[in-house]
C-alpha positions as CSV (number, residue, x, y, z in Angstrom):
1,X,-0.1,0.0,-0.3
2,X,2.5,2.1,0.9
3,X,4.4,2.1,-2.8
4,X,1.1,2.5,-4.6
5,X,0.8,5.9,-1.9
6,X,4.5,6.6,-3.2
7,X,4.7,6.1,-6.5
8,X,2.5,8.8,-8.5
9,X,4.3,11.0,-5.8
10,X,7.6,9.7,-7.2
11,X,6.8,10.3,-10.9
12,X,5.3,13.9,-10.8
13,X,8.6,14.5,-8.9
14,X,10.8,13.3,-11.5
15,X,8.6,15.0,-13.9
16,X,9.7,18.2,-12.6
17,X,13.2,17.6,-14.2
18,X,14.6,19.5,-11.0
19,X,12.8,22.9,-10.5
20,X,12.0,23.5,-7.3
21,X,9.2,25.4,-7.1
22,X,7.2,22.5,-8.5
23,X,8.7,19.9,-6.4
24,X,7.7,22.1,-3.7
25,X,3.9,22.4,-5.1
26,X,4.0,17.9,-5.6
27,X,5.1,17.5,-2.8
28,X,3.2,20.0,-0.5
29,X,0.1,18.8,-2.8
30,X,0.4,15.4,-1.0
31,X,-2.3,14.5,1.8
32,X,0.1,13.5,4.9
33,X,1.6,16.9,4.6
34,X,-1.0,19.0,3.9
35,X,-2.7,17.2,7.3
36,X,0.7,17.7,8.4
37,X,0.5,21.5,7.9
38,X,-3.2,22.1,8.7
39,X,-1.9,20.8,12.2
40,X,0.2,23.5,12.7
41,X,3.2,21.9,15.2
42,X,5.9,24.1,16.1
43,X,8.0,22.4,12.8
44,X,4.7,23.7,10.6
45,X,5.2,27.2,12.1
46,X,8.7,27.5,11.0
47,X,8.7,26.5,7.9
48,X,7.6,29.6,6.3
49,X,10.9,31.1,7.6
50,X,13.7,28.9,6.7
51,X,15.1,28.2,3.2
52,X,12.5,27.1,0.3
53,X,14.4,24.1,-0.4
54,X,15.0,23.4,3.3
55,X,11.2,23.5,3.8
56,X,11.1,20.8,1.1
57,X,13.4,18.7,2.2
58,X,11.0,18.8,5.4
59,X,7.8,18.4,3.2
60,X,9.6,15.3,1.8
61,X,10.1,13.8,5.3
62,X,6.3,13.9,5.8
63,X,5.5,12.7,2.6
64,X,7.6,9.7,3.3
65,X,5.8,8.9,6.1
66,X,8.3,9.7,8.6
67,X,6.5,13.1,10.0
68,X,7.4,11.6,13.6
69,X,10.5,12.2,13.6
70,X,9.7,15.6,13.4
71,X,9.3,16.2,17.0
72,X,11.5,18.9,18.8
73,X,12.1,19.6,22.4
74,X,10.7,23.0,22.4
75,X,8.6,24.9,20.5
76,X,10.7,27.8,20.8
77,X,10.4,28.9,16.5
78,X,13.7,29.7,16.6
79,X,15.5,26.5,18.7
80,X,13.6,24.7,16.2
81,X,14.6,26.5,13.5
82,X,18.3,25.4,14.1
83,X,17.1,22.0,15.0
84,X,16.2,21.7,11.4
85,X,19.7,22.8,10.3
86,X,21.7,19.6,10.4
87,X,18.8,17.2,9.2
88,X,18.3,19.3,6.2
89,X,22.3,19.0,5.5
90,X,21.9,15.4,5.1
91,X,18.6,15.9,3.4
92,X,20.2,18.1,1.1
93,X,23.0,15.2,0.0
94,X,20.7,12.4,-0.9
95,X,18.2,14.8,-2.8
96,X,21.1,15.3,-4.7
97,X,22.7,12.1,-5.2
98,X,19.5,10.7,-5.4
99,X,17.9,12.7,-8.1
100,X,17.8,10.3,-10.2
101,X,15.3,8.8,-9.0
102,X,13.5,11.1,-7.5
103,X,15.4,12.6,-4.4
104,X,14.2,11.5,-1.2
105,X,10.9,10.6,-1.9
106,X,12.7,8.1,-4.9
107,X,15.2,7.0,-2.1
108,X,12.7,6.0,0.5
109,X,10.6,4.0,-2.3
110,X,13.3,2.3,-4.0
111,X,14.2,1.4,-0.7
112,X,10.7,0.2,0.3
113,X,10.5,-1.7,-3.5
114,X,14.0,-3.7,-2.2
115,X,12.0,-4.8,1.4
116,X,9.3,-6.0,-0.7
117,X,11.7,-7.5,-3.6
118,X,13.4,-9.5,-0.8
119,X,10.0,-10.6,0.4
120,X,9.2,-12.0,-2.7
121,X,7.2,-9.2,-4.4
122,X,8.3,-7.7,-7.8
123,X,12.2,-6.4,-8.8
124,X,13.0,-3.0,-8.0
125,X,12.7,-0.2,-10.8
126,X,16.1,0.3,-11.8
127,X,17.4,4.2,-12.8
128,X,17.7,3.2,-16.5
129,X,13.7,1.7,-16.6
130,X,12.8,5.0,-15.0
131,X,14.7,7.8,-17.5
132,X,13.1,4.9,-20.0
133,X,9.9,5.6,-18.8
134,X,10.0,9.6,-19.0
135,X,10.0,11.2,-22.7
136,X,13.7,12.5,-22.9
137,X,13.9,16.3,-22.6
138,X,16.3,17.2,-24.9
139,X,19.3,15.5,-27.0
140,X,21.5,13.2,-25.3
141,X,25.5,12.9,-26.5
142,X,27.5,10.0,-24.8
143,X,31.4,9.8,-23.8
144,X,33.8,7.7,-22.3
145,X,34.6,8.8,-18.7
146,X,38.0,8.8,-17.4
147,X,36.8,5.3,-15.9
148,X,36.1,4.1,-19.3
149,X,32.3,4.0,-18.4
150,X,29.8,6.1,-20.3
151,X,28.2,8.9,-19.6
152,X,25.4,10.7,-21.2
153,X,24.6,14.6,-21.0
154,X,21.4,15.6,-21.4
155,X,19.8,19.4,-22.0
156,X,17.2,20.2,-19.4
157,X,15.0,23.6,-20.1
158,X,14.1,24.4,-16.9
159,X,12.2,27.8,-16.0
160,X,13.9,29.4,-19.2
161,X,16.8,28.8,-19.2
162,X,18.5,25.2,-19.9
163,X,20.0,23.1,-17.4
164,X,22.6,19.8,-18.1
165,X,22.0,17.0,-15.9
166,X,25.0,14.0,-16.3
167,X,23.7,10.9,-15.8
168,X,26.3,7.9,-15.1
169,X,25.7,4.5,-16.5
170,X,26.9,1.4,-14.1
171,X,29.9,-1.0,-15.9
172,X,28.7,-4.2,-16.3
173,X,29.8,-7.0,-13.5
174,X,28.6,-9.5,-11.2
175,X,24.7,-8.1,-9.7
176,X,25.7,-9.6,-5.6
177,X,21.8,-10.0,-5.0
178,X,21.8,-12.5,-7.5
179,X,21.5,-16.7,-6.7
180,X,19.8,-15.2,-3.2
181,X,23.1,-13.6,-1.7
182,X,24.8,-16.9,-3.0
183,X,27.4,-14.9,-4.9
184,X,27.9,-12.1,-2.1
185,X,28.5,-14.8,0.5
186,X,31.0,-16.4,-2.1
187,X,33.3,-13.2,-3.0
188,X,33.7,-12.3,0.9
189,X,34.6,-16.1,1.3
190,X,37.4,-15.0,-1.2
191,X,38.2,-11.3,0.9
192,X,38.4,-13.8,3.5
193,X,40.7,-16.1,2.3
194,X,43.3,-13.2,0.9
195,X,43.6,-11.9,4.1
196,X,46.7,-12.8,4.8
197,X,47.8,-11.2,1.9
198,X,46.4,-8.1,2.7
199,X,48.3,-5.0,3.4
200,X,47.9,-1.3,4.6
201,X,50.1,1.9,3.2
202,X,49.1,4.3,5.1
203,X,50.9,8.0,3.1
204,X,53.3,9.4,5.9
205,X,55.7,13.0,4.3
206,X,54.0,12.8,1.4
207,X,54.8,9.4,0.5
208,X,53.0,5.8,0.4
209,X,56.0,3.8,-0.9
210,X,58.6,4.0,2.0
211,X,58.0,0.8,3.3
């Protein structure tokens, strides 16, 4: 049920193409966020006084069903706003790093999908599948990166100007989830068996090859 609830929210955020105003409008319309704002608790009251992106990220926490963690130990607005700063700092990194999945909401959705998959549900949605689902917004050019993998750059129209997004393609390799985790256990055993041959190098004085 939670996956069914979050899927349209995740999809709408992906269609916003990174536009903060559009994403905020999508999240603000979520029923859980509407109830949270109408309750007018200590956190809801300070959202209009903090950075727009931070307010959006706090709403994302509420939208994914984690609003119960937003319980400050004081009702003082200054204290509440300051208490939100560390949380928002972490959430900004999550929103940026997982933007191809839908940011904070997409991260939570994917985590739930993986849990569902582990208990016999369908396979989790990949970033590539998400990109195929949503229409391309502009021409794509591919080029090799330093490590030989391929990246693609897409020109996206955003509020009257062009924004360039960089999408990284995962290089081919074994999937540790295959075989019910059997390959992962095998790989772990290889690591344990070769521990006596492993060494650590500590650069001292600018060089790590002196010992």
